[in-house]
C-alpha positions in Angstrom: 0.3 -0.2 0.0 1.8 3.3 -0.8 1.0 6.2 1.5 -0.1 10.1 0.1 0.3 12.6 2.7 -0.7 16.6 1.5 1.0 18.9 3.7 0.5 22.9 4.1 3.5 25.1 3.3 3.8 28.6 5.1 2.5 30.1 2.0 -0.3 28.5 2.0 0.3 25.8 -1.0 -0.1 22.7 -1.2 2.2 19.4 -1.6 1.1 15.1 -2.3 4.2 13.3 -0.5 4.8 9.7 -1.4 5.5 8.5 2.1 9.1 5.4 1.5 8.4 5.4 5.5 6.9 6.9 8.4 9.4 9.7 8.2 10.2 10.5 4.4 9.3 11.0 1.5 8.9 12.0 -1.8 6.5 15.6 -3.8 6.1 15.2 -7.2 8.9 17.8 -8.2 11.7 14.5 -6.5 12.2 16.9 -3.2 13.0 14.6 -0.4 10.4 15.5 3.0 11.6 14.4 6.3 9.7 14.5 9.6 11.1 16.5 12.3 10.1 18.0 15.7 7.8 21.2 14.7 6.9 19.6 11.1 8.1 18.8 7.8 11.4 19.6 6.1 11.7 20.4 2.3 15.6 19.2 2.4 16.5 20.7 -0.9 14.9 24.2 0.1 14.2 24.2 3.6 9.7 25.1 3.8 9.4 24.0 6.8 5.2 22.5 6.3 2.7 21.6 8.3 0.3 18.4 8.3 -3.3 18.4 6.5 -4.6 15.1 5.8 -3.8 11.5 5.0 -5.1 9.3 1.7 -4.3 6.1 1.5 -4.2 4.8 -1.6 -6.4 1.5 -1.8 -7.7 -0.7 -4.7 -11.3 -1.1 -4.7 -13.1 -4.6 -4.4 -13.9 -5.1 -8.3 -17.3 -7.2 -8.1 -17.6 -10.7 -9.1 -18.2 -11.5 -12.9 -21.7 -12.6 -13.7 -21.8 -15.8 -15.7 -24.3 -16.6 -17.7 -25.8 -20.6 -16.7 
């Protein structure tokens, strides 16, 4: 299962981060984000963001095919 979290920067911009583990991940621009005690820090740019949501990507169950008998 792949986890995606939503972060909100101090400027109000949303950042979606795909987690590698519970303490680090990358966004769509491949910037590395790490979790610190005061929020999430971007290793590349130095931005600080706070978590605003947690989204779990799950596969939907496909219904069984209905065959005629």
